[in-house]
C-alpha positions in Angstrom: -114.3 186.8 -16.3 -112.1 189.8 -15.3 -112.9 189.1 -11.7 -111.8 185.4 -12.0 -108.6 186.4 -13.8 -107.8 189.0 -11.1 -108.4 186.4 -8.4 -106.0 183.9 -10.1 -103.4 186.6 -10.5 -103.8 187.6 -6.8 -103.4 184.0 -5.6 -100.4 183.4 -7.9 -98.8 186.6 -6.6 -99.2 185.5 -3.0 -97.8 182.1 -3.9 -94.8 183.5 -5.6 -94.2 185.9 -2.7 -94.4 183.1 -0.2 -92.0 180.9 -2.3 -89.6 183.8 -2.5 -89.6 184.2 1.2 -89.1 180.5 1.7 -86.2 180.5 -0.7 -84.7 183.5 1.0 -85.1 181.8 4.4 -83.4 178.6 3.0 -80.6 180.7 1.7 -80.1 182.4 5.1 -80.1 179.0 6.8 -77.6 177.6 4.3 -75.2 180.5 4.8 -75.5 180.2 8.6 -75.0 176.4 8.5 -71.7 176.9 6.6 -70.5 179.5 9.2 -69.8 177.0 12.1 -66.7 177.2 14.2 -64.7 174.1 13.3 -61.5 172.3 14.3 -59.7 170.4 11.5 -58.5 167.8 10.6 -61.5 165.6 11.4 -59.4 162.4 11.1 -55.9 161.8 12.6 -53.7 159.0 13.7 -52.9 157.8 17.2 -49.9 159.2 19.0 -49.4 161.8 16.2 -48.2 165.3 16.9 -51.0 166.9 14.9 -51.3 170.5 13.7 -54.9 171.4 14.3 -56.6 174.5 12.9 -59.5 176.3 14.6 -61.5 178.2 12.1 -63.7 181.0 13.5 -66.2 182.7 11.1 -68.5 185.6 12.1 -72.2 185.1 11.5 -73.4 188.4 13.2 -73.0 192.0 12.2 -70.6 192.6 15.1 -67.0 191.4 15.6 -65.7 188.4 17.5 -63.1 189.5 20.0 -62.5 186.2 22.0 -62.5 182.5 21.4 -62.1 179.8 24.0 -61.4 176.2 23.0 -61.7 173.3 25.5 -58.9 170.7 24.9 -60.4 167.2 24.8 -58.9 164.7 27.2 -58.0 162.6 24.2 -55.2 165.0 23.2 -52.4 166.9 24.9 -51.9 170.5 23.9 -48.3 171.3 23.1 -47.9 174.7 21.4 -49.6 177.4 19.3 -48.9 179.6 16.4 -49.0 183.3 17.3 -51.5 185.5 15.4 -50.9 189.2 15.2 -53.0 191.3 17.6 -54.2 188.2 19.4 -53.1 187.2 22.9 -53.2 183.5 24.0 -53.8 182.2 27.5 -54.2 178.7 28.9 -55.9 177.0 31.8 -54.4 173.8 33.3 -55.7 171.1 35.7 -54.0 169.9 38.8 -51.6 167.7 36.8 -50.5 170.6 34.6 -52.4 169.5 31.5 -53.8 172.3 29.4 -57.6 172.2 29.5 -58.6 175.4 27.8 -56.9 177.7 25.3 -58.2 181.3 24.8 -57.5 183.7 22.1 -58.3 187.4 22.9 -57.9 190.7 21.1 -58.4 194.3 22.2 -58.1 195.4 18.5 -60.8 195.2 15.8 -61.3 191.5 16.1 -62.9 189.3 13.4 -65.3 191.5 11.5 -68.7 190.5 10.0 -68.1 188.6 6.8 -64.6 187.5 7.8 -63.0 184.5 9.5 -59.8 183.8 11.3 -57.7 180.6 11.7 -55.8 179.7 14.8 -53.3 176.8 14.6 -51.9 174.7 17.4 -50.1 171.4 17.9 -51.4 168.6 20.1 -50.4 165.0 20.6 -53.1 162.5 20.0 -53.9 159.6 22.3 -52.1 156.4 21.5 -55.3 154.5 20.8 -58.4 154.7 18.5 -60.8 157.2 20.0 -62.7 160.4 19.2 -62.0 163.9 20.4 -64.8 166.5 20.7 -63.8 170.2 20.5 -66.1 172.4 22.5 -65.6 176.1 21.5 -67.0 179.4 22.9 -67.3 182.4 20.6 -67.5 185.8 22.3 -68.8 188.9 20.4 -68.1 192.5 21.2 -71.6 193.0 22.6 -71.0 190.4 25.3 -73.0 187.7 23.7 -71.6 184.1 23.6 -72.2 181.3 21.1 -71.4 177.9 22.5 -70.3 175.4 19.9 -70.9 172.4 22.2 -73.8 170.5 20.6 -73.9 167.1 19.0 -73.8 166.6 15.3 -77.0 167.9 13.7 -77.7 170.5 16.4 -77.8 174.2 15.8 -74.3 174.8 17.3 -72.4 171.5 16.9 -68.9 170.9 18.1 -66.2 169.5 15.8 -65.1 165.9 16.3 -61.7 164.4 15.3 -61.7 160.7 14.8 -58.3 159.3 16.0 -57.8 156.0 14.2 -55.0 153.9 12.8 -57.1 153.7 9.7 -56.9 157.4 9.1 -57.3 158.7 5.6 -54.9 160.9 3.6 -56.3 163.9 5.5 -54.5 162.7 8.6 -51.4 161.3 6.9 -50.5 164.7 5.4 -47.3 166.4 6.5 -49.3 168.1 9.4 -48.8 165.0 11.6 -45.4 164.0 13.0 -45.6 160.4 14.4 -42.1 160.1 15.7 -41.6 163.3 17.6 -42.6 162.2 21.1 -39.1 161.0 22.1 -37.4 163.7 20.1 -39.5 166.4 21.7 -38.7 165.2 25.2 -35.0 165.2 24.4 -35.2 168.7 23.1 -37.1 169.9 26.1 -40.1 171.2 24.2 -43.1 172.3 26.4 -46.5 173.7 25.7 -45.2 177.2 25.9 -43.1 176.8 22.7 -44.2 178.7 19.6 -44.4 177.7 16.0 -41.2 179.7 15.3 -38.9 176.8 16.2 -38.3 175.0 12.9 -37.0 171.9 14.7 -40.3 171.0 16.3 -43.7 169.9 15.0 -45.0 173.4 14.7 -42.8 174.0 11.7 -45.6 172.3 9.8 -48.2 174.9 10.8 -48.1 176.6 7.4 -48.8 173.3 5.7 -51.6 172.7 8.2 -53.2 176.0 7.4 -53.3 174.9 3.7 -54.1 171.3 4.2 -57.1 171.8 6.5 -59.0 174.0 4.0 -58.1 171.7 1.2 -59.6 168.7 3.1 -62.8 170.7 3.7 -62.9 172.0 0.1 -65.6 169.5 -1.1 -68.0 170.4 1.7 -67.4 174.1 1.3 -67.9 173.9 -2.5 -71.2 172.1 -2.0 -72.4 174.7 0.4 -71.5 177.5 -1.9 -73.2 175.8 -4.8 -76.4 175.3 -2.7 -76.3 179.0 -1.7 -75.9 180.1 -5.3 -78.8 178.0 -6.5 -81.1 179.2 -3.7 -80.0 182.8 -4.4 -81.0 182.4 -8.1 -84.4 180.9 -7.1 -85.1 183.7 -4.6 -84.3 186.3 -7.2 -86.4 184.7 -9.9 -89.4 184.2 -7.6 -89.1 187.7 -6.2 -89.0 189.2 -9.6 -92.1 187.2 -10.6 -93.9 188.4 -7.6 -93.0 192.1 -8.3 -94.1 191.7 -11.9 -97.4 190.3 -11.0 -98.0 192.9 -8.4 -97.3 195.7 -10.9 -99.7 194.1 -13.4 -102.4 193.9 -10.8 -102.2 197.7 -10.2 -102.7 198.3 -13.9 
C-alpha cells in the first residue's frame, strides 16, 4: 500500500515539475514575443507626411548599441528627431533617396530590460500599398538580430498598410496630408530635424504618445498572458517542491 502511494506521489511530482517547466517556457516565449522591434503606426494614409516611431527593446542581457532601419520604397524619408547620445547616419541610392537610417551610440546604449524609441518623418506613397520595415539590431558583443521575417516568423518585420481607408490610428495628428507643397516651398530636406516647429516633425511628441496608445491593447494582452503564466508556473513549482519534500519524509 505504502509502495503504491509512493509511486503515485513520485509520478505526480514528475508531472507537476514538467508542467512547471512547460509553463516557465511558455512565459519566456511570451516575454520574448512581446520584445520585437517594431515600427508604428501600422496603418497610414496615402501621401501623408507620417511621423513613424521605431521601438527597440532589448531581449538579451547585453546592451544594444546600434540599430539600422531599411526605408521601404513605398515611403520617402524626410527627417528625424534627435535622441541624446545617439548619432544618426543615412545611406542613399543613386537618385539621392534615403535607403537606410542608422542610429549608433558609443555610450551605454539600450540596457537589458529597457527600450528606446526613435522617431522620424516620412512621406507615404500616393496610392494604396504596404511598406515593410526591415530592421537590424546590433548588440555590444557584435551579434546582430535581423528583423526581416514575414508575419508569424521568429523575427518578423513591421508592416505599415498605406490605405485611404486608414483607421483613426492613421488619422491622428501625426500625419500631415497637405505638407508636400508647403514643404517644397519652405525648402525642407531630409537633413532637417524635429526642432523646426513649422514642419511636420513638430508632431513628433504627439507621435511618440500616439504610437504606444495605438499598440496599448496588444501590449496589455501580452502582459496579462505573461502574468497568468507566471502565476501558473509559481503554483506548479510550489506544488512540485511540496511533494518532493513529503517524499523525503
